[in-house]
ROSE-4610 file (N, C-alpha, C; in Angstrom, 1 decimal, always signed):
// ROSE-4610
residu = [M/M/M/N/N/N/I/I/I/S/S/S/L/L/L/G/G/G/E/E/E/L/L/L/I/I/I/F/F/F/K/K/K/L/L/L/V/V/V/L/L/L/T/T/T/I/I/I/L/L/L/L/L/L/C/C/C/S/S/S/L/L/L/I/I/I/G/G/G/G/G/G/E/E/E/R/R/R/E/E/E/V/V/V/R/R/R/H/H/H/K/K/K/G/G/G/A/A/A/G/G/G/L/L/L/R/R/R/T/T/T/H/H/H/I/I/I/L/L/L/V/V/V/G/G/G/L/L/L/G/G/G/S/S/S/G/G/G/L/L/L/F/F/F/V/V/V/L/L/L/T/T/T/S/S/S/Y/Y/Y/H/H/H/I/I/I/F/F/F/Y/Y/Y/T/T/T/L/L/L/K/K/K/N/N/N/E/E/E/T/T/T/L/L/L/V/V/V/D/D/D/P/P/P/T/T/T/R/R/R/I/I/I/I/I/I/T/T/T/G/G/G/I/I/I/V/V/V/T/T/T/G/G/G/I/I/I/G/G/G/F/F/F/L/L/L/C/C/C/A/A/A/G/G/G/T/T/T/I/I/I/I/I/I/R/R/R/C/C/C/E/E/E/S/S/S/N/N/N/V/V/V/V/V/V/G/G/G/L/L/L/T/T/T/T/T/T/A/A/A/A/A/A/T/T/T/L/L/L/W/W/W/I/I/I/V/V/V/S/S/S/G/G/G/I/I/I/G/G/G/M/M/M/A/A/A/V/V/V/G/G/G/T/T/T/G/G/G/L/L/L/Y/Y/Y/S/S/S/V/V/V/A/A/A/I/I/I/V/V/V/V/V/V/T/T/T/L/L/L/A/A/A/V/V/V/F/F/F/F/F/F/V/V/V/L/L/L/V/V/V/G/G/G/V/V/V/R/R/R/S/S/S/F/F/F/E/E/E/K/K/K/R/R/R/L/L/L/K/K/K/K/K/K/R/R/R/L/L/L/N/N/N/N/N/N/Q/Q/Q/G/G/G/G/G/G/C/C/C/Y/Y/Y/G/G/G/D/D/D/P/P/P/G/G/G/P/P/P/Q/Q/Q/Q/Q/Q/G/G/G/E/E/E]
num = [1/1/1/2/2/2/3/3/3/4/4/4/5/5/5/6/6/6/7/7/7/8/8/8/9/9/9/10/10/10/11/11/11/12/12/12/13/13/13/14/14/14/15/15/15/16/16/16/17/17/17/18/18/18/19/19/19/20/20/20/21/21/21/22/22/22/23/23/23/24/24/24/25/25/25/26/26/26/27/27/27/28/28/28/29/29/29/30/30/30/31/31/31/32/32/32/33/33/33/34/34/34/35/35/35/36/36/36/37/37/37/38/38/38/39/39/39/40/40/40/41/41/41/42/42/42/43/43/43/44/44/44/45/45/45/46/46/46/47/47/47/48/48/48/49/49/49/50/50/50/51/51/51/52/52/52/53/53/53/54/54/54/55/55/55/56/56/56/57/57/57/58/58/58/59/59/59/60/60/60/61/61/61/62/62/62/63/63/63/64/64/64/65/65/65/66/66/66/67/67/67/68/68/68/69/69/69/70/70/70/71/71/71/72/72/72/73/73/73/74/74/74/75/75/75/76/76/76/77/77/77/78/78/78/79/79/79/80/80/80/81/81/81/82/82/82/83/83/83/84/84/84/85/85/85/86/86/86/87/87/87/88/88/88/89/89/89/90/90/90/91/91/91/92/92/92/93/93/93/94/94/94/95/95/95/96/96/96/97/97/97/98/98/98/99/99/99/100/100/100/101/101/101/102/102/102/103/103/103/104/104/104/105/105/105/106/106/106/107/107/107/108/108/108/109/109/109/110/110/110/111/111/111/112/112/112/113/113/113/114/114/114/115/115/115/116/116/116/117/117/117/118/118/118/119/119/119/120/120/120/121/121/121/122/122/122/123/123/123/124/124/124/125/125/125/126/126/126/127/127/127/128/128/128/129/129/129/130/130/130/131/131/131/132/132/132/133/133/133/134/134/134/135/135/135/136/136/136/137/137/137/138/138/138/139/139/139/140/140/140/141/141/141/142/142/142/143/143/143/144/144/144/145/145/145/146/146/146/147/147/147/148/148/148/149/149/149/150/150/150/151/151/151/152/152/152/153/153/153/154/154/154/155/155/155/156/156/156/157/157/157/158/158/158/159/159/159/160/160/160/161/161/161]
x = [-19.2/-20.2/-21.5/-21.6/-23.0/-23.7/-25.0/-25.8/-27.2/-27.4/-28.2/-29.7/-30.8/-32.1/-32.7/-32.6/-33.1/-33.0/-31.6/-31.0/-31.5/-31.5/-32.1/-33.6/-34.3/-35.6/-35.9/-35.1/-35.2/-34.9/-33.7/-33.5/-34.6/-35.2/-36.5/-37.6/-37.9/-39.0/-38.7/-37.5/-37.0/-37.4/-36.9/-36.7/-38.2/-39.0/-40.5/-41.1/-40.9/-41.4/-41.1/-39.9/-39.4/-39.8/-39.7/-40.0/-41.6/-42.5/-43.8/-44.2/-43.3/-43.7/-43.9/-42.7/-42.4/-43.4/-43.5/-44.3/-45.9/-46.2/-47.8/-48.0/-47.1/-47.6/-47.6/-46.8/-46.7/-48.1/-48.5/-49.7/-50.9/-50.9/-52.2/-52.6/-51.2/-51.4/-51.6/-52.0/-52.0/-51.1/-49.8/-48.4/-48.2/-47.6/-47.3/-46.6/-45.4/-44.9/-45.6/-46.0/-46.7/-46.3/-47.1/-46.4/-45.5/-46.3/-45.4/-44.0/-44.3/-42.9/-41.9/-42.1/-41.3/-40.4/-41.8/-41.0/-40.1/-40.3/-39.7/-38.1/-38.4/-37.0/-36.0/-36.6/-35.7/-35.3/-36.1/-36.0/-34.9/-35.1/-34.0/-32.7/-32.7/-31.3/-30.7/-31.5/-30.9/-30.5/-31.1/-30.7/-29.5/-29.3/-28.0/-26.7/-27.1/-26.3/-25.7/-26.5/-26.4/-25.4/-25.9/-25.3/-23.6/-23.6/-22.3/-21.3/-22.1/-21.2/-20.7/-21.7/-21.6/-20.5/-20.5/-19.7/-18.2/-18.1/-16.8/-16.1/-17.1/-16.5/-16.2/-16.8/-16.6/-15.6/-15.1/-14.1/-12.8/-12.7/-11.8/-10.6/-10.1/-8.9/-8.4/-9.5/-8.9/-8.7/-9.3/-9.3/-9.7/-9.3/-9.6/-11.0/-11.7/-13.3/-13.5/-14.3/-14.5/-16.1/-16.6/-18.0/-19.1/-18.2/-18.8/-19.6/-18.6/-19.2/-20.7/-21.3/-22.5/-23.5/-23.0/-23.8/-23.6/-22.7/-22.5/-23.6/-23.7/-24.9/-26.1/-26.3/-27.7/-28.0/-27.0/-27.3/-27.7/-26.7/-27.0/-28.5/-28.8/-30.0/-31.3/-31.2/-32.0/-32.3/-31.4/-31.4/-32.2/-32.3/-32.7/-34.1/-34.4/-35.9/-36.5/-35.8/-36.4/-36.4/-35.7/-36.0/-37.3/-37.6/-38.9/-40.2/-39.9/-41.1/-41.4/-40.4/-40.3/-40.9/-42.1/-42.8/-42.9/-42.7/-42.7/-44.3/-45.2/-46.5/-46.6/-46.5/-46.4/-45.5/-45.9/-44.8/-44.5/-45.0/-44.9/-44.0/-43.3/-42.7/-43.1/-43.5/-44.1/-43.4/-43.4/-42.9/-41.5/-40.9/-39.6/-39.6/-40.7/-40.6/-40.6/-41.5/-41.5/-40.1/-39.4/-38.2/-37.1/-37.4/-36.3/-36.6/-38.1/-38.1/-38.0/-38.1/-37.4/-36.0/-35.3/-33.8/-33.5/-34.3/-34.1/-34.4/-35.6/-35.4/-34.7/-34.4/-32.7/-31.7/-31.4/-30.3/-30.8/-31.9/-32.5/-32.3/-32.9/-32.5/-31.2/-30.1/-28.9/-28.3/-29.1/-28.4/-28.7/-30.2/-30.5/-29.6/-29.2/-28.7/-27.2/-26.7/-25.2/-25.2/-26.5/-26.6/-26.5/-26.9/-26.9/-28.5/-28.9/-30.3/-30.7/-29.9/-30.2/-30.1/-29.3/-28.9/-30.5/-30.9/-31.8/-33.4/-33.4/-34.7/-34.7/-33.6/-33.6/-33.7/-33.1/-33.5/-35.0/-35.5/-36.8/-37.7/-37.5/-38.3/-38.3/-37.0/-36.9/-37.4/-37.4/-38.1/-39.8/-40.2/-41.3/-41.9/-41.1/-41.3/-41.3/-40.3/-40.4/-41.5/-42.1/-43.0/-44.6/-44.6/-46.0/-45.9/-44.8/-44.8/-44.2/-43.4/-43.0/-44.1/-44.7/-45.8/-46.7/-47.2/-48.3/-47.5/-46.2/-45.4/-45.3/-45.1/-44.8/-46.1/-47.3/-48.7/-48.8/-48.5/-48.5/-47.8/-46.4/-45.4/-45.9/-46.4/-47.1/-48.0/-49.1/-50.0/-49.5/-48.7/-48.3/-47.5/-46.6/-46.0/-46.6/-47.8/-48.7/-49.6/-50.2/-51.0/-50.1/-48.7/-47.9/-47.2/-47.7/-47.4/-46.0/-45.5/-44.2/-44.4/-43.3/-43.5/-42.7/-43.7/-43.5/-44.3/-43.6/-44.2/-44.7/-45.8/-46.4/-47.2/-47.0/-47.8/-49.0/-49.6/-50.9/-50.9/-52.2/-52.2/-51.9/-51.2/-50.9/-51.9/-52.5/-52.8/-52.4/-53.5/-53.3/-52.9/-53.0/-52.9/-54.1]
y = [+30.4/+30.5/+31.5/+32.5/+33.3/+33.3/+33.0/+32.7/+33.7/+34.7/+35.6/+34.8/+35.6/+35.2/+35.3/+35.9/+35.8/+34.4/+34.2/+33.0/+31.7/+31.7/+30.6/+30.4/+31.3/+31.4/+30.6/+31.2/+30.7/+29.4/+28.7/+27.6/+26.4/+26.9/+26.4/+26.0/+27.3/+27.3/+26.4/+26.7/+25.7/+24.1/+23.8/+22.5/+22.1/+22.7/+22.5/+22.2/+23.1/+23.1/+21.9/+21.6/+20.6/+19.1/+18.9/+17.6/+17.7/+18.5/+18.5/+17.9/+18.0/+17.5/+16.3/+15.6/+14.3/+13.6/+14.1/+13.7/+13.8/+14.9/+15.0/+14.0/+13.4/+12.2/+11.0/+10.9/+9.6/+9.7/+11.1/+11.0/+10.9/+11.2/+10.9/+9.8/+8.7/+7.5/+6.3/+7.2/+6.7/+5.7/+6.4/+5.6/+5.8/+5.1/+5.5/+6.6/+6.7/+8.0/+9.1/+10.1/+11.1/+12.4/+13.3/+14.8/+15.3/+15.2/+15.7/+14.9/+13.6/+12.9/+13.3/+13.4/+14.0/+15.2/+15.9/+17.4/+17.4/+16.7/+16.6/+16.1/+15.0/+14.4/+15.4/+16.2/+16.9/+18.1/+18.7/+19.8/+19.3/+18.1/+17.6/+17.4/+16.8/+16.7/+18.0/+19.1/+20.4/+20.9/+20.8/+21.3/+20.7/+19.4/+18.8/+19.2/+19.4/+20.0/+21.4/+22.2/+23.6/+23.6/+22.8/+22.5/+22.2/+21.1/+20.8/+21.6/+22.5/+23.5/+24.7/+25.1/+25.8/+25.7/+24.2/+23.5/+23.8/+23.4/+23.3/+24.9/+26.0/+27.0/+27.9/+27.6/+27.8/+27.2/+26.3/+25.5/+25.1/+25.6/+25.1/+25.4/+26.7/+27.1/+26.8/+26.0/+25.6/+23.7/+23.3/+22.0/+21.4/+20.0/+19.5/+18.9/+19.4/+19.1/+18.6/+17.7/+17.0/+17.2/+18.4/+18.4/+17.4/+16.6/+15.4/+14.1/+14.3/+13.3/+13.3/+14.4/+14.6/+14.0/+14.2/+14.1/+12.7/+12.0/+10.6/+10.1/+10.5/+10.1/+10.3/+11.2/+11.6/+10.3/+9.8/+8.8/+7.6/+7.3/+5.9/+6.1/+7.1/+7.2/+7.2/+7.6/+7.8/+6.3/+5.7/+4.2/+3.3/+3.9/+3.0/+3.4/+4.6/+5.2/+4.3/+4.4/+3.8/+2.2/+1.4/+0.1/+0.0/+0.7/+0.7/+0.9/+1.3/+1.4/+0.3/-0.7/-1.7/-3.0/-3.6/-4.6/-5.6/-6.8/-8.2/-8.7/-9.0/-9.3/-10.5/-11.9/-13.1/-13.1/-13.1/-13.0/-11.9/-10.6/-9.0/-8.5/-7.4/-6.6/-5.0/-4.6/-3.2/-2.4/-0.9/+0.1/+0.6/-0.1/+0.1/+1.4/+2.0/+3.2/+4.4/+4.1/+5.3/+5.1/+4.3/+4.0/+4.9/+4.6/+5.5/+6.8/+7.2/+8.8/+9.4/+8.6/+9.1/+9.6/+8.4/+8.6/+9.9/+9.8/+10.9/+12.4/+12.6/+13.8/+14.3/+13.3/+13.4/+14.3/+13.6/+14.2/+15.8/+15.6/+17.1/+18.1/+17.9/+18.6/+19.0/+17.9/+18.2/+19.0/+19.0/+19.8/+21.3/+21.2/+22.8/+23.5/+22.5/+22.9/+23.7/+22.9/+23.4/+24.4/+24.6/+25.7/+25.2/+23.8/+23.2/+23.3/+24.4/+24.8/+23.9/+24.1/+23.7/+22.3/+21.5/+20.2/+19.6/+20.2/+19.8/+19.8/+21.1/+21.2/+20.3/+20.1/+19.3/+17.5/+17.2/+16.0/+15.8/+17.1/+17.0/+16.4/+17.3/+17.0/+15.8/+15.2/+13.8/+13.0/+13.0/+12.1/+12.1/+13.2/+13.5/+12.8/+13.1/+12.1/+10.8/+10.4/+8.6/+8.3/+9.0/+8.7/+8.7/+9.9/+10.0/+9.1/+9.5/+9.5/+8.0/+7.3/+5.8/+5.1/+5.7/+4.7/+4.3/+4.9/+4.6/+3.7/+3.6/+3.0/+1.5/+1.5/+0.4/-0.5/+0.3/-0.4/-1.4/-0.4/-1.0/-2.0/-2.2/-3.2/-4.3/-4.2/-5.1/-6.0/-5.2/-5.8/-6.5/-5.9/-6.4/-7.9/-7.9/-9.1/-9.8/-9.8/-10.7/-11.3/-10.4/-11.2/-11.8/-11.7/-12.3/-13.7/-14.0/-15.0/-14.7/-13.8/-13.3/-13.3/-13.5/-13.6/-12.4/-11.7/-10.4/-10.4/-10.4/-10.6/-12.2/-12.0/-13.4/-13.8/-15.2/-15.8/-16.0/-16.4/-16.5/-18.0/-18.6/-20.0/-20.8/-21.7/-22.8/-23.6/-24.2/-25.4/-26.5/-27.4/-28.5/-28.2/-27.0/-26.7/-26.7]
z = [+32.2/+31.0/+31.5/+31.2/+31.5/+30.4/+30.8/+29.6/+29.9/+29.0/+29.3/+29.4/+30.3/+30.5/+29.2/+28.0/+27.0/+26.0/+26.2/+25.7/+26.2/+27.6/+28.3/+27.9/+28.0/+27.4/+26.1/+25.4/+23.7/+24.0/+24.5/+24.6/+25.1/+26.4/+27.0/+25.9/+25.3/+24.3/+23.0/+22.8/+21.4/+22.0/+22.8/+23.3/+23.6/+24.2/+24.4/+23.3/+21.8/+20.9/+20.1/+20.1/+19.2/+19.7/+21.2/+21.7/+21.8/+21.8/+21.8/+20.4/+19.4/+18.2/+18.1/+18.6/+18.6/+20.0/+21.0/+22.0/+21.8/+21.3/+20.6/+19.7/+18.9/+17.8/+18.7/+19.7/+20.7/+21.6/+21.9/+22.6/+21.8/+20.4/+19.8/+19.4/+19.4/+19.1/+20.4/+21.7/+22.9/+23.5/+23.1/+23.6/+25.2/+26.0/+27.2/+27.6/+26.7/+26.9/+26.1/+26.5/+25.6/+25.6/+25.3/+25.4/+26.6/+27.5/+28.7/+29.2/+29.0/+29.2/+28.1/+26.8/+26.1/+26.3/+26.6/+27.0/+27.9/+29.2/+30.5/+30.1/+29.4/+29.0/+28.2/+27.2/+26.4/+27.5/+28.2/+29.3/+30.2/+30.5/+31.6/+31.2/+29.9/+29.3/+28.8/+28.4/+28.2/+29.4/+30.4/+32.1/+32.3/+32.0/+32.3/+31.7/+30.4/+29.5/+30.0/+30.3/+30.7/+31.8/+33.1/+34.3/+34.1/+33.0/+32.8/+32.4/+31.4/+30.7/+32.0/+32.6/+33.8/+34.7/+35.3/+36.1/+35.6/+34.2/+33.4/+33.4/+32.8/+32.9/+34.3/+35.5/+36.8/+37.1/+36.9/+37.6/+37.0/+35.7/+34.6/+35.0/+35.5/+36.0/+37.3/+38.0/+39.4/+39.6/+38.4/+38.5/+37.0/+37.0/+35.8/+35.7/+34.9/+34.7/+33.3/+33.3/+31.9/+31.7/+30.9/+31.1/+30.0/+29.6/+28.9/+30.1/+31.0/+32.0/+32.4/+32.7/+32.9/+32.0/+30.6/+29.0/+29.0/+29.4/+29.6/+30.3/+31.7/+32.4/+31.8/+31.1/+30.5/+29.8/+28.8/+28.1/+28.8/+29.7/+30.4/+31.1/+31.7/+32.5/+31.6/+30.3/+29.5/+29.1/+28.8/+28.3/+29.5/+30.8/+31.8/+31.8/+31.6/+31.2/+30.1/+28.7/+27.7/+28.0/+28.6/+28.8/+29.8/+30.3/+31.3/+30.4/+28.9/+28.1/+27.1/+27.1/+26.5/+27.0/+26.5/+27.2/+26.2/+26.7/+25.9/+26.0/+25.0/+25.0/+24.2/+24.9/+24.3/+23.1/+21.8/+21.0/+20.2/+20.9/+20.2/+21.5/+20.9/+21.8/+21.4/+22.5/+22.4/+23.1/+22.4/+23.1/+22.6/+21.6/+21.1/+20.2/+19.6/+19.0/+20.1/+21.2/+22.1/+22.9/+22.8/+23.7/+23.1/+21.8/+20.7/+20.5/+20.8/+20.6/+22.0/+22.7/+24.4/+24.2/+23.6/+23.6/+22.6/+21.5/+20.6/+21.1/+21.8/+22.4/+23.6/+24.1/+25.0/+24.2/+23.2/+22.3/+21.8/+21.4/+20.9/+22.1/+23.2/+24.4/+24.5/+24.6/+24.6/+23.5/+22.2/+21.4/+21.3/+22.0/+21.9/+23.2/+24.1/+25.4/+25.0/+23.9/+23.7/+22.4/+22.0/+20.9/+19.7/+19.2/+18.0/+17.3/+17.1/+17.0/+15.8/+14.8/+13.3/+13.4/+14.2/+14.0/+14.9/+16.2/+16.8/+16.0/+15.0/+14.5/+13.2/+12.5/+11.4/+11.8/+12.9/+13.6/+13.9/+14.6/+15.2/+13.8/+12.6/+11.5/+10.7/+10.9/+10.3/+11.2/+12.5/+13.5/+13.1/+12.9/+12.7/+11.6/+10.3/+9.2/+9.5/+10.2/+10.1/+11.1/+11.7/+12.6/+11.9/+11.2/+10.6/+8.9/+8.3/+7.0/+6.7/+7.4/+7.2/+7.4/+8.6/+9.1/+8.1/+7.2/+6.1/+5.1/+4.8/+3.8/+4.6/+5.9/+6.6/+6.7/+6.8/+6.6/+5.4/+4.4/+3.0/+2.7/+3.3/+3.1/+4.1/+5.1/+5.9/+5.4/+4.7/+3.7/+2.6/+1.9/+0.6/+1.0/+2.1/+2.4/+2.9/+3.8/+4.5/+3.2/+1.9/+0.8/+0.0/+0.2/-0.8/-0.1/+0.9/+1.8/+2.6/+2.4/+3.3/+4.7/+5.4/+6.9/+7.4/+7.6/+8.2/+9.7/+10.9/+12.3/+12.3/+12.9/+13.5/+12.2/+11.9/+10.6/+10.9/+12.2/+12.6/+12.8/+12.9/+12.8/+11.7/+11.6/+10.5/+10.3/+9.1/+9.0/+9.8/+10.2/+11.0/+12.6/+13.2/+14.4/+15.2]
């Protein structure tokens, strides 16, 4: 697999742009993993995919090579990285959304690396919508449930405590 310099630059720039959209949202919200982390995870995942494909095409006539083995390693490694962003603080768990976005930008980097540009763009837009658009809906829902006596999250101190 020979990739031209132009195609390589396109893949790098697209990965940076897509991961920046998600990482920028995390950065603005002052989350632990922000813009740079999201870009680096996406670029790293794309690099591993390109390397895997290169190894496959270089050695396919000489030995049995499975290009998905490196990709499987990416998923495992990102899972470990994401676990480090999740923290339990008393009765609350924080970092789940950031962990999920790191996992997703890894997938976006892999999609761009394999040439699935449309998939990467659509997923990025969907994730951005969830992070920004669904957040306001979630706040209204929490407020409504708390006002109606619903149990969403910690109910707070009870009478007699």
